[in-house]
C-alpha positions as CSV (number, residue, x, y, z in Angstrom):
1,M,17.1,8.4,-23.3
2,K,16.5,10.6,-25.8
3,Q,14.3,13.5,-24.7
4,N,11.2,12.6,-26.8
5,N,11.2,9.8,-25.0
6,E,10.8,10.9,-21.5
7,N,7.0,11.5,-21.6
8,N,4.6,8.6,-21.3
9,Y,1.0,8.7,-21.2
10,V,-1.2,6.5,-18.7
11,R,-4.4,6.4,-20.8
12,V,-7.4,5.1,-18.6
13,S,-11.3,4.7,-19.0
14,Y,-13.6,4.3,-16.2
15,N,-17.0,5.6,-14.7
16,N,-18.9,5.1,-18.2
17,F,-16.4,7.6,-20.0
18,M,-13.2,8.2,-21.4
19,T,-10.8,10.0,-19.5
20,T,-6.8,10.8,-20.5
21,R,-4.6,11.3,-17.5
22,N,-1.3,12.8,-19.1
23,R,1.7,11.3,-17.2
24,Q,5.3,12.4,-17.2
25,F,7.8,9.7,-16.7
26,G,11.0,10.3,-16.0
27,N,11.3,13.0,-13.5
28,E,11.8,12.8,-10.3
29,L,9.2,12.8,-7.4
30,T,8.8,16.6,-6.3
31,N,11.2,17.5,-3.2
32,I,9.0,16.6,-0.2
33,Q,9.7,18.5,3.0
34,R,9.6,16.6,6.6
35,I,6.6,17.2,8.8
36,P,7.7,18.8,11.9
37,T,6.3,16.4,14.6
38,R,7.2,14.6,18.0
39,S,10.5,12.5,18.7
40,A,10.1,8.8,17.1
41,S,10.4,8.0,20.9
42,Q,7.4,9.9,21.7
43,F,5.2,7.2,19.4
44,I,6.5,4.3,21.8
45,C,4.2,3.5,24.2
46,S,5.8,2.6,27.6
47,K,3.2,0.7,29.3
48,P,3.7,-2.8,29.4
49,L,2.5,-5.0,26.1
50,L,-0.7,-6.6,27.1
51,K,-1.3,-10.8,25.9
52,M,-3.4,-11.3,22.9
53,E,-5.4,-13.4,25.2
54,E,-6.1,-10.4,27.9
55,E,-7.7,-8.1,25.6
56,T,-11.1,-8.2,25.0
57,I,-11.6,-9.4,21.0
58,P,-14.5,-9.3,19.1
59,P,-16.2,-12.9,18.1
60,E,-15.2,-12.6,14.4
61,L,-11.7,-12.5,15.8
62,V,-11.9,-16.0,16.8
63,N,-10.4,-15.5,20.0
64,P,-9.6,-19.3,20.8
65,Y,-7.0,-19.4,17.5
66,V,-5.9,-16.0,17.1
67,G,-2.8,-15.9,19.0
68,D,-1.8,-19.0,16.6
69,I,-3.0,-17.6,13.5
70,F,-0.9,-15.0,14.3
71,D,2.4,-16.2,15.4
72,Y,2.0,-18.1,12.0
73,L,1.3,-14.7,9.9
74,C,4.5,-13.0,12.5
75,V,6.7,-16.2,11.4
76,N,5.8,-16.0,7.7
77,Q,5.5,-12.7,6.8
78,H,9.1,-12.5,5.6
79,K,8.3,-15.6,3.3
80,F,7.1,-13.5,0.3
81,M,8.1,-9.9,0.5
82,C,10.0,-8.4,-2.6
83,Q,13.8,-9.6,-1.5
84,T,15.1,-6.9,-3.4
85,P,13.7,-3.5,-2.4
86,F,16.0,-1.4,-4.0
87,Y,15.9,-3.2,-7.4
88,M,15.3,0.2,-9.2
89,N,19.0,0.4,-8.9
90,L,18.9,-2.7,-11.5
91,Q,16.2,-1.4,-13.5
92,L,17.4,0.1,-17.0
93,D,14.3,1.9,-18.0
94,I,11.9,2.9,-15.2
95,T,12.1,4.6,-12.1
96,N,10.7,5.1,-8.5
97,Q,8.5,8.0,-9.9
98,M,6.8,5.7,-12.2
99,R,6.4,3.0,-10.1
100,S,4.6,5.4,-7.8
101,I,2.5,6.7,-11.0
102,L,1.6,3.4,-11.7
103,I,0.0,2.4,-8.2
104,D,-1.9,5.5,-8.1
105,W,-3.1,4.4,-11.2
106,L,-4.0,1.1,-10.0
107,V,-5.9,2.9,-6.8
108,D,-8.1,4.3,-8.8
109,V,-9.0,1.3,-11.0
110,H,-9.0,-0.5,-8.1
111,L,-11.6,1.6,-6.6
112,K,-13.7,1.7,-10.0
113,F,-14.1,-2.1,-9.7
114,K,-14.9,-2.1,-5.9
115,L,-12.1,-4.7,-5.3
116,Q,-11.1,-6.0,-1.5
117,S,-8.4,-3.8,0.2
118,E,-6.0,-7.2,-0.1
119,T,-6.4,-7.4,-4.0
120,L,-4.7,-4.2,-3.9
121,Y,-1.8,-5.1,-1.4
122,L,-1.4,-8.3,-3.5
123,T,-0.8,-6.6,-6.7
124,I,1.6,-4.3,-5.6
125,N,3.4,-7.6,-3.7
126,L,3.6,-9.3,-7.6
127,I,4.4,-6.3,-8.9
128,D,7.8,-5.7,-7.0
129,R,8.7,-8.9,-6.8
130,Y,8.4,-9.6,-10.5
131,L,10.1,-6.5,-11.3
132,S,12.9,-7.0,-9.1
133,K,13.9,-10.2,-11.0
134,N,13.4,-8.9,-14.3
135,T,14.2,-5.7,-16.4
136,I,11.3,-4.2,-18.1
137,M,11.0,-1.0,-20.6
138,R,8.5,1.5,-19.5
139,N,5.7,0.7,-22.0
140,K,5.5,-2.8,-20.3
141,L,5.2,-1.3,-16.9
142,Q,1.5,-0.5,-17.0
143,L,1.0,-4.1,-18.4
144,V,2.7,-5.7,-15.6
145,G,0.6,-3.4,-13.4
146,I,-2.4,-4.4,-14.7
147,A,-1.8,-8.5,-15.3
148,S,-0.8,-8.1,-11.3
149,L,-4.3,-6.7,-10.2
150,F,-5.6,-9.3,-12.7
151,I,-4.0,-12.0,-10.9
152,A,-4.8,-10.8,-7.5
153,S,-8.7,-10.2,-8.4
154,K,-8.8,-13.9,-9.1
155,F,-6.9,-15.2,-5.9
156,E,-8.9,-12.8,-3.7
157,E,-12.2,-11.9,-5.1
158,I,-15.5,-13.8,-5.2
159,Y,-16.5,-12.1,-8.4
160,A,-13.5,-11.0,-10.1
161,P,-13.7,-8.7,-13.0
162,E,-13.3,-10.2,-16.8
163,L,-10.6,-10.0,-18.6
164,K,-12.2,-7.5,-20.9
165,D,-12.6,-5.4,-18.1
166,F,-8.6,-5.1,-17.7
167,V,-8.5,-4.7,-21.3
168,H,-10.9,-1.6,-21.6
169,V,-9.6,-0.2,-18.5
170,C,-6.1,0.2,-20.4
171,D,-7.9,2.0,-23.2
172,N,-7.0,-1.0,-25.2
173,A,-3.4,-0.4,-24.9
174,Y,-2.8,-4.1,-24.6
175,T,-5.0,-7.1,-25.9
176,K,-6.0,-9.9,-24.1
177,E,-3.3,-11.9,-25.2
178,E,-0.9,-9.8,-23.9
179,I,-2.3,-9.8,-20.4
180,L,-2.4,-13.3,-20.1
181,E,1.1,-14.0,-21.5
182,M,2.1,-11.3,-18.9
183,E,0.3,-13.2,-16.2
184,S,2.0,-16.2,-17.1
185,K,5.7,-14.7,-16.5
186,I,4.9,-13.0,-13.1
187,L,3.6,-16.1,-12.3
188,L,6.6,-18.2,-13.2
189,T,8.5,-15.3,-11.4
190,V,7.0,-16.0,-7.8
191,Q,6.4,-19.5,-8.4
192,F,2.5,-19.7,-7.8
193,N,3.0,-18.4,-4.1
194,L,0.3,-16.0,-4.0
195,T,-0.3,-16.3,-0.1
196,Y,1.4,-13.1,1.1
197,T,0.9,-11.6,4.4
198,S,0.0,-8.4,4.3
199,P,0.3,-5.2,6.4
200,L,-3.5,-5.0,6.3
201,K,-4.3,-8.4,8.5
202,F,-2.3,-7.3,11.1
203,L,-3.4,-3.3,11.0
204,E,-7.3,-5.2,10.9
205,R,-6.3,-7.1,13.9
206,Q,-4.6,-4.0,16.2
207,I,-7.7,-2.0,15.2
208,Q,-10.6,-4.2,16.3
209,G,-8.4,-5.6,19.0
210,A,-7.7,-2.7,20.9
211,N,-11.5,-1.5,19.3
212,L,-9.9,2.4,18.1
213,C,-12.4,4.5,16.6
214,D,-13.6,4.7,13.1
215,K,-11.1,8.1,12.3
216,I,-8.2,5.9,13.7
217,N,-9.3,3.1,11.7
218,Y,-9.2,5.4,8.4
219,A,-6.3,7.3,9.2
220,S,-4.5,4.0,9.5
221,R,-5.5,2.5,6.3
222,M,-4.9,5.7,4.5
223,I,-1.1,6.3,5.7
224,L,-0.7,2.6,5.2
225,E,-1.9,3.0,1.2
226,L,0.5,5.8,1.4
227,S,3.3,3.8,1.8
228,L,2.5,1.8,-0.9
229,L,4.0,4.8,-3.5
230,D,7.3,4.7,-1.5
231,I,9.5,2.0,-2.5
232,K,11.7,2.7,0.5
233,C,8.9,1.1,2.6
234,L,9.7,-2.5,1.0
235,K,12.5,-2.7,3.5
236,F,10.3,-3.1,6.5
237,S,8.0,-6.1,7.4
238,S,4.1,-6.2,7.3
239,S,3.8,-6.0,11.2
240,L,6.0,-3.0,11.4
241,L,4.1,-1.1,8.0
242,A,1.0,-1.8,9.9
243,T,2.0,-0.6,13.7
244,T,3.4,2.4,12.5
245,S,0.5,3.4,10.4
246,I,-1.6,2.9,13.4
247,L,1.2,5.1,15.8
248,L,1.2,7.9,13.0
249,A,-2.6,8.2,12.7
250,I,-2.9,8.3,16.7
251,N,-0.4,11.3,16.8
252,L,-1.7,12.9,14.0
253,L,-5.4,13.3,15.4
254,R,-3.9,13.9,18.6
255,S,-6.3,10.8,19.9
256,P,-6.1,10.3,23.6
257,Q,-6.3,6.6,22.8
258,V,-3.6,4.5,23.4
259,L,-2.4,0.8,21.9
260,P,-0.4,-1.0,24.3
261,S,-0.8,-4.1,22.6
262,S,0.5,-2.1,18.9
263,L,3.3,-3.4,19.7
264,H,2.9,-6.9,20.5
265,Y,4.5,-8.2,17.2
266,I,7.6,-5.8,17.2
267,E,10.3,-6.8,18.6
268,D,12.9,-4.5,18.0
269,Q,12.1,-0.9,18.6
270,E,15.2,1.0,16.9
271,E,13.5,-0.8,13.9
272,L,10.2,1.0,14.6
273,R,11.6,3.9,15.0
274,E,13.4,4.0,11.9
275,C,9.8,3.2,9.9
276,L,8.7,6.1,12.1
277,S,11.2,8.1,10.2
278,E,10.7,6.9,7.1
279,F,6.9,7.5,7.0
280,L,7.2,11.1,7.6
281,P,7.4,11.9,4.4
282,V,5.4,9.4,3.0
283,I,2.5,11.1,4.8
284,S,3.3,14.1,2.8
285,L,2.1,12.6,-0.1
286,L,-1.2,13.4,0.7
287,K,-0.4,16.6,-0.9
288,S,0.7,15.8,-4.0
289,F,-0.4,17.3,-7.0
290,N,0.4,14.3,-9.2
291,M,-0.4,11.5,-7.4
292,T,-4.0,12.2,-6.0
293,A,-5.9,8.9,-6.0
294,I,-5.5,7.9,-2.5
295,R,-7.0,11.1,-1.3
296,R,-9.3,11.1,-3.6
297,K,-10.5,7.8,-2.4
298,Y,-10.6,8.8,1.4
299,Q,-12.0,12.1,0.7
300,L,-15.1,9.7,0.0
301,E,-18.2,10.0,2.8
302,K,-17.9,6.4,3.4
303,F,-14.2,6.9,4.6
304,N,-15.3,9.9,7.1
305,K,-13.5,12.3,4.4
306,I,-10.7,11.3,7.0
307,A,-8.1,12.6,4.5
308,D,-9.8,16.1,4.2
309,V,-9.6,15.7,8.4
310,I,-5.5,14.9,8.0
311,L,-5.0,17.7,5.7
312,S,-6.2,20.2,7.6
313,I,-3.9,18.9,10.2
314,L,-0.8,18.6,8.4
315,P,0.3,22.6,8.0
316,N,-0.3,23.2,11.8
317,Q,1.8,19.6,13.1
318,Q,4.1,20.4,15.6
């Protein structure tokens, strides 16, 4: 690829004015140093696992049925995962960094449209499942992203944004017809299977069931969203990603709270240790100068400015 083709630009308009975000594709992510922290084994709770029926569960979690619901989700969580987590090795013109920058931009768009959290996770799932089976050029990567968000919005939202809104947020880089055509290609690739079991379902269950504080709640959600930026996290199951996010949040905040039920969905603790190890550089993405959407999102008052709290902890973490 020639040098003059190395740069690409993602142009975004939001908040009632036009903004251009110049993004350089083609360079690898800045080397991220691992955060000194406790060993992975120290995250593992040594207490016996509590059965779901023995926990204090709020009424909205439908206690009589919650066991069957989450047994079903555990069985089906692998069903619509990306089956080729290292698919970038097969792509000729896009890289892991391009994917990360695309997701960073989608987080901004998702926040601008005030969409449900599940919409974001389904969007990323559709992107990865499509790219794992189709080779594309870099100038079509944003089109795949916005078409996936369009599909996810119609599936998850009560009042989804209109097609013209998606055209506008791309600064008219793509037409309505192009988005609709890509929508068809994505749906055919995934065979219209959109019932993806996201890690958010497990995370919300564990947080509400254990009655964890708001700080743990928001920190866990932020860490889980940071994992979306790292393609290596695709190899882990949804339940494992959720549990890891909660355990890391408890560790970072030095919370006295324990979550003995957090391992209810994890059968292999060695796999949990591996996931914890992979997550350490993921947390460092919060300090990235290139991808700032998640940090800015969780610096908002409605999230108790948890990003600032975690950022103040990271340099001193031991």
